[in-house]
Phi, psi and omega in degrees: 000137181266119177239145177267189185292341176274354180089012181278136180271123185249011184292328178292316180297316180301315179295322180292322176295318179294326173293318176298315177301316179296319180295320177296318178298318180298316178296320176297319179296319177294318178299318178298317177297320177294318181296315179302314181297317182295318177296319180296318175295319178295320181295322179290321176297315181298314178300318178296320179294321177294317177301317176299316184296317176294323177295316179296318181296316179300318179293318179299312180297321178297315180295317180295318179298316176301317180296318182294323176299313180297318181294318176297320178300315179296319179296318180290322178295325183279332185222070184297322179287328173294316178298319177297318180290321175296320180295318180295318178297314174300321178296316181293319176301313179298317177298318181290323177293315184279348178285333182279000000 
């Protein structure tokens, strides 16, 4: 038994405090488990959203690329000499830039 200088027994207070600390530790453990589970669920939801967003972006980019390809083909078919001149000019420009 723990007694102070007045002879008062503090073992009951100590036991009560120890019981409260033990209960608090258990509650904190439960809370940590719940927070981890919630974070895991949110992380999975965010990952699913990002995956869907990337799939949508890939579909959109593919569609726009195909549309641009079709437009270029039509423009080249409508103006073959202009397309040939532009290609030759870009080739000469690129050759001059990389030669230096």
